[in-house]
C-alpha positions as CSV (number, residue, x, y, z in Angstrom):
1,M,-40.3,22.8,58.4
2,P,-39.4,23.4,54.5
3,S,-37.5,20.4,53.0
4,P,-34.6,20.8,50.9
5,N,-37.0,20.9,47.9
6,Q,-39.5,23.1,49.1
7,T,-39.2,27.3,48.8
8,S,-37.6,28.2,52.1
9,T,-39.2,31.1,54.0
10,E,-37.3,31.0,57.3
11,L,-36.5,34.3,57.9
12,P,-32.6,34.8,58.8
13,L,-31.7,36.8,62.0
14,F,-29.4,39.9,61.5
15,T,-27.5,41.9,63.9
16,S,-27.4,45.6,63.1
17,G,-24.8,48.1,64.5
18,P,-25.8,51.3,65.5
19,R,-26.8,53.6,62.5
20,L,-25.1,57.0,61.9
21,L,-27.8,58.2,59.2
22,Q,-26.1,61.2,57.3
23,T,-27.7,63.5,54.9
24,P,-29.2,61.4,51.8
25,P,-26.5,61.8,49.1
26,P,-27.7,63.4,45.8
27,E,-29.6,61.3,43.2
28,N,-27.0,61.0,40.6
29,D,-24.4,59.5,43.2
30,I,-23.1,56.2,42.1
31,Y,-22.6,53.1,44.2
32,T,-20.4,50.0,43.3
33,V,-21.5,46.5,44.2
34,I,-18.9,43.9,43.5
35,V,-20.2,40.3,43.6
36,R,-17.7,37.6,43.3
37,G,-15.6,39.7,41.1
38,E,-18.3,41.0,38.9
39,E,-19.1,44.7,39.3
40,F,-22.5,46.5,39.3
41,Q,-23.3,50.2,39.4
42,L,-26.2,51.2,41.3
43,T,-27.8,54.6,41.9
44,H,-29.4,56.0,44.9
45,G,-32.8,55.7,43.4
46,Q,-32.1,51.9,43.0
47,I,-30.6,51.3,46.7
48,S,-33.9,53.2,47.9
49,F,-36.2,51.3,45.8
50,D,-37.5,48.8,48.4
51,S,-36.3,50.4,51.8
52,P,-35.2,49.8,54.4
53,N,-32.8,47.4,53.2
54,H,-29.1,46.3,53.4
55,F,-27.7,48.2,50.7
56,L,-29.1,51.7,52.6
57,D,-27.5,50.6,55.7
58,C,-24.3,50.0,54.3
59,F,-24.1,53.3,52.1
60,T,-25.9,55.8,54.2
61,S,-24.4,55.1,57.5
62,G,-20.9,55.8,59.4
63,F,-19.9,52.4,58.1
64,L,-16.5,51.9,56.0
65,E,-18.8,51.2,52.7
66,S,-20.5,54.5,52.8
67,R,-17.2,56.3,52.6
68,E,-15.6,54.3,49.8
69,R,-19.3,53.6,48.0
70,I,-18.0,50.0,47.6
71,L,-19.8,46.6,48.8
72,R,-18.3,43.5,48.3
73,L,-20.6,40.4,48.5
74,D,-20.2,36.7,48.3
75,R,-23.6,35.9,46.5
76,N,-24.3,34.8,43.3
77,P,-23.8,37.5,40.5
78,S,-26.1,36.1,37.9
79,L,-29.1,36.5,40.6
80,F,-27.8,39.8,41.4
81,A,-28.3,40.9,37.8
82,L,-32.1,40.1,38.7
83,I,-32.0,42.1,42.0
84,V,-30.5,45.0,39.9
85,D,-33.5,44.6,37.5
86,Y,-35.9,44.4,40.4
87,L,-34.4,47.5,42.0
88,S,-34.6,49.5,38.5
89,G,-38.4,48.8,38.6
90,Y,-38.6,46.0,36.2
91,P,-41.1,42.9,37.2
92,I,-38.7,40.1,37.2
93,L,-41.2,37.6,38.0
94,P,-42.5,35.2,36.9
95,L,-38.9,33.7,36.3
96,T,-38.3,31.6,33.1
97,P,-35.7,29.5,32.0
98,D,-34.3,32.3,29.8
99,S,-34.0,34.8,32.8
100,I,-32.1,32.7,35.2
101,P,-28.5,31.3,35.7
102,G,-27.5,28.4,33.3
103,G,-27.7,24.9,35.0
104,M,-30.3,26.2,37.5
105,G,-33.9,25.1,37.5
106,V,-36.8,27.6,37.7
107,T,-37.8,26.1,41.2
108,T,-33.9,26.4,42.4
109,A,-33.5,29.8,41.2
110,R,-36.7,31.1,43.0
111,R,-35.7,29.4,46.4
112,Y,-32.1,30.8,46.0
113,L,-33.4,34.5,44.9
114,L,-35.8,34.4,48.0
115,A,-32.9,33.8,50.1
116,D,-30.9,37.0,48.6
117,A,-33.9,38.8,48.9
118,Q,-34.1,37.8,52.6
119,Y,-30.4,38.5,52.8
120,Y,-30.5,42.0,51.3
121,R,-33.9,42.8,53.6
122,L,-36.0,43.4,50.4
123,Q,-39.2,42.9,51.9
124,R,-41.6,43.5,49.1
125,L,-39.5,41.3,46.8
126,C,-39.9,38.6,49.6
127,N,-43.8,39.1,49.4
128,Q,-43.7,38.7,45.7
129,L,-41.7,35.6,45.9
130,T,-43.7,33.9,48.7
131,M,-47.4,35.0,47.2
132,P,-49.4,31.9,45.9
133,S,-50.7,32.3,42.6
134,L,-54.4,32.4,41.7
135,R,-54.9,29.6,39.2
136,I,-58.9,30.1,38.7
137,P,-61.0,33.0,38.7
138,L,-62.6,33.8,42.1
139,G,-65.6,36.1,40.8
140,W,-68.0,33.4,41.2
141,A,-67.3,33.4,45.1
142,G,-67.9,37.1,45.2
143,L,-63.9,37.7,45.4
144,A,-61.5,39.8,43.2
145,D,-59.0,37.9,41.1
146,E,-56.2,39.9,43.0
147,M,-54.2,38.7,46.0
148,V,-52.1,40.9,48.3
149,S,-49.8,40.6,51.3
150,L,-51.0,41.3,54.7
151,R,-47.6,43.2,55.0
152,D,-48.3,45.7,52.1
153,V,-51.8,46.3,53.7
154,L,-50.3,47.2,57.0
155,A,-47.8,49.4,55.1
156,S,-50.2,51.0,52.8
157,T,-47.9,49.7,49.9
158,L,-50.8,47.9,48.0
159,P,-50.5,47.3,44.3
160,D,-52.0,49.3,41.6
161,G,-55.8,48.0,41.3
162,V,-56.3,47.5,45.0
163,I,-57.2,50.0,47.6
164,Q,-58.1,49.9,51.3
165,R,-61.4,52.1,51.9
166,E,-61.9,54.2,54.7
167,D,-64.3,51.4,56.4
168,G,-60.9,49.2,56.4
169,S,-61.9,47.3,53.6
170,V,-59.7,45.7,51.0
171,I,-61.3,45.7,47.6
172,S,-60.4,45.8,43.6
173,T,-60.9,48.8,42.2
174,R,-62.0,47.0,38.8
175,T,-64.9,44.8,40.4
176,G,-65.4,46.1,44.0
177,N,-65.1,42.8,45.1
178,P,-63.0,41.8,48.2
179,V,-59.3,41.0,47.7
180,L,-57.6,37.9,49.6
181,I,-54.8,38.9,51.9
182,Y,-52.1,36.4,52.0
183,A,-50.0,36.2,55.6
184,Q,-47.2,33.9,56.0
185,D,-44.9,33.2,59.1
186,V,-47.0,35.2,61.7
187,S,-48.5,34.4,65.1
188,F,-52.2,33.1,65.1
189,R,-54.4,33.5,68.2
190,I,-58.0,32.1,69.0
191,V,-59.2,34.4,71.4
192,V,-62.3,33.7,73.4
193,R,-64.1,36.6,75.2
194,R,-66.9,36.2,77.8
195,V,-68.2,39.3,79.2
196,T,-71.3,38.5,81.8
197,T,-73.2,40.7,84.2
198,D,-75.6,39.5,87.1
199,S,-78.3,40.4,84.7
200,A,-77.1,38.5,81.9
201,P,-75.2,35.7,83.1
202,D,-75.6,33.6,79.9
203,R,-74.4,36.0,77.3
204,E,-72.7,34.2,74.2
205,P,-69.2,34.8,73.9
206,S,-67.4,36.7,71.2
207,L,-64.6,34.8,69.2
208,S,-61.9,36.7,67.1
209,L,-58.8,34.8,65.4
210,E,-55.9,37.3,65.4
211,L,-53.0,37.4,63.2
212,S,-49.8,39.5,64.4
213,V,-46.9,40.2,62.1
214,P,-43.4,39.9,63.0
215,L,-41.9,43.7,62.5
216,G,-39.6,42.7,60.0
217,L,-37.1,40.2,58.4
218,A,-34.9,40.3,61.4
219,E,-37.5,39.2,63.7
220,S,-37.3,35.4,64.6
221,K,-40.2,33.1,65.0
222,S,-39.2,32.3,68.9
223,S,-39.5,35.8,69.9
224,Q,-42.9,36.6,68.1
225,F,-44.7,33.3,68.9
226,H,-46.5,34.5,72.2
227,A,-47.1,38.1,70.6
228,D,-46.7,39.8,73.9
229,D,-47.6,43.2,72.7
230,G,-51.6,42.0,72.9
231,S,-52.2,44.3,69.8
232,P,-53.1,41.9,66.9
233,S,-52.3,43.3,63.2
234,A,-55.5,42.0,62.1
235,S,-58.3,40.5,63.7
236,M,-61.0,38.0,62.0
237,T,-64.5,38.0,63.7
238,D,-66.0,35.8,60.8
239,F,-65.2,32.8,58.7
240,E,-65.9,31.6,55.1
241,R,-68.5,29.1,55.1
242,N,-66.3,26.3,53.6
243,G,-63.1,27.6,55.4
244,V,-60.6,25.2,57.0
245,L,-58.1,25.8,59.8
246,H,-55.2,23.3,59.9
247,I,-53.7,22.6,63.3
248,D,-50.6,20.7,63.3
249,G,-51.6,19.2,60.0
250,S,-55.1,18.2,61.0
251,P,-58.0,19.8,58.9
252,H,-61.1,21.1,61.1
253,N,-63.8,23.1,59.6
254,L,-63.8,26.8,60.9
255,S,-67.5,26.6,61.5
256,D,-66.8,23.7,63.9
257,V,-64.1,25.8,65.7
258,F,-66.5,28.7,66.0
259,D,-69.3,26.5,67.4
260,W,-66.7,24.9,70.1
261,C,-65.4,28.3,71.2
262,K,-68.9,29.6,71.5
263,S,-70.2,26.6,73.2
264,P,-68.3,23.7,74.3
265,E,-70.5,21.9,76.0
266,K,-72.9,21.9,73.3
267,S,-70.5,21.5,70.4
268,S,-70.6,18.1,68.1
269,M,-66.7,18.5,68.1
270,T,-64.6,15.7,68.2
271,R,-62.3,14.9,71.2
272,N,-59.4,15.2,68.6
273,L,-60.3,18.6,68.0
274,D,-60.8,19.5,71.4
275,A,-57.5,18.3,72.3
276,S,-55.9,20.3,69.2
277,L,-57.4,23.6,70.7
278,R,-56.6,23.2,74.2
279,G,-53.9,20.8,74.6
280,T,-51.2,22.0,72.3
281,G,-51.5,25.8,71.9
282,V,-50.0,28.3,74.2
283,H,-52.7,28.9,76.6
284,S,-53.6,31.8,78.9
285,Q,-56.8,32.9,80.6
286,T,-57.6,36.0,82.5
287,D,-60.5,36.6,84.9
288,S,-61.7,40.0,86.3
289,L,-64.7,41.0,88.8
290,E,-64.9,44.6,89.2
291,D,-67.5,47.1,90.5
292,I,-68.3,49.2,87.7
293,S,-71.3,51.5,89.3
294,W,-70.3,55.2,90.2
295,V,-73.6,56.6,92.3
296,N,-73.5,59.8,94.4
297,G,-69.6,60.2,94.4
298,R,-68.7,56.7,95.5
299,Y,-68.6,53.2,93.9
300,R,-71.6,51.0,94.6
301,S,-71.6,47.3,93.7
302,Y,-75.2,47.3,92.0
303,L,-73.7,45.7,88.9
304,K,-70.6,43.4,88.6
305,V,-69.1,42.3,85.4
306,N,-67.2,39.3,85.0
307,N,-64.3,39.7,82.0
308,R,-62.9,36.3,81.0
309,T,-60.5,35.8,78.2
310,V,-58.9,32.6,77.2
311,T,-56.3,32.6,74.3
312,Y,-54.9,29.6,72.3
313,G,-51.5,30.7,70.5
314,Y,-50.1,29.0,67.6
315,W,-47.7,29.9,65.0
316,A,-49.2,30.2,61.3
317,D,-47.4,29.2,58.4
318,M,-50.3,30.6,56.0
319,A,-53.3,32.3,56.3
320,L,-55.8,33.8,54.1
321,C,-58.6,36.4,54.9
322,T,-60.6,39.1,53.5
323,F,-61.1,42.7,54.8
324,S,-65.0,42.8,53.5
325,P,-66.9,45.6,53.1
326,A,-69.9,46.2,55.5
327,R,-73.3,45.5,54.2
328,E,-76.3,47.5,54.7
329,N,-76.9,48.3,58.5
330,Q,-74.0,45.9,59.5
331,E,-70.6,46.4,60.9
332,R,-67.7,45.4,58.8
333,K,-66.4,41.6,59.6
334,N,-63.0,40.4,58.6
335,V,-63.2,37.2,57.4
336,L,-60.9,34.2,57.7
337,V,-60.9,31.7,54.8
338,R,-58.0,29.4,55.6
339,A,-55.3,29.0,57.7
340,K,-52.3,26.5,58.6
341,V,-51.0,26.7,62.2
342,R,-48.5,25.0,64.4
343,S,-48.5,24.7,68.0
344,L,-45.2,25.3,70.3
345,H,-45.1,21.6,70.5
346,R,-44.9,21.1,67.2
347,V,-42.5,23.7,66.2
348,L,-40.3,22.8,69.0
349,D,-40.6,18.9,67.9
350,E,-39.4,19.9,64.3
351,L,-36.4,22.0,65.5
352,D,-35.5,18.6,67.6
353,P,-37.7,15.6,67.9
354,G,-38.3,14.8,71.5
355,L,-37.5,18.3,72.8
356,A,-40.9,19.4,73.6
357,D,-41.4,16.2,75.5
358,T,-38.7,17.5,78.0
359,L,-39.9,20.7,78.8
């Protein structure tokens, strides 16, 4: 969990009442937001800039605020002035000492601004505030110098200069190189699938590393940890050769993880890694044995297929990957570069030390 001096990325819970959406008001309608006594005027275009959000819920529903067109808030008015600039389409990042409230450092202002962005449910601003900055050019590694959020990839709201092609790859229009895709606070699964038949009993398992993104800011970590829907937002089937997976703070080479999952009995993995994969994740396993041959109008047991899936579930505080273009005569492979994940045991222990041991 983040310390008081770190940027908080904990997403708050919201309770939304029934939305009685009306016909959108004209573009020239004015809405008043009063923040600790200071008055701001917003247009319909501004409150719609990063939607859906808290302003649209209040002003275009059956709530009292929609009739009076006045919203009163107990937030920081100086930070709200930055929010208004953002809703007007101005780039407010990076923050500078001249742009933040007096007596507040840049680090503190960024943390408070993120809390406000979460409160107003401005998802794109949250993405901008939590996106890490690239400190060195990445052209030498065959990558673009841009970085985008996985949420923006899924929502097709990529910034200028970045596109997703028909094959699913995300590249820079300037260089044609793959763009780093950043995900934060998402479900992370290691999925090992083994499909064998009578004629091929020793077939090598396939491995995928899956990310599932919560539906929105109102989703809690606890409700998304198990990712019960079974449909990942992104699936990586390859890894960067120097990639690292941090599990509960311990770093492991991604090449070792792939070796262990595909051939545990032959892997040179340490017992520590074996335990971190097997013992602390949310583990599930499914097996099926079924007849698949249909001959002369009825099933025959000429060939049996054994489908076995083992899943290790974690919570990812951070993950970096690329959706790379396919090489000639090859299928496209999404590539995991780096991830920092926590097991359910670690999540519970950080919420309440000793809690996990009582379950």
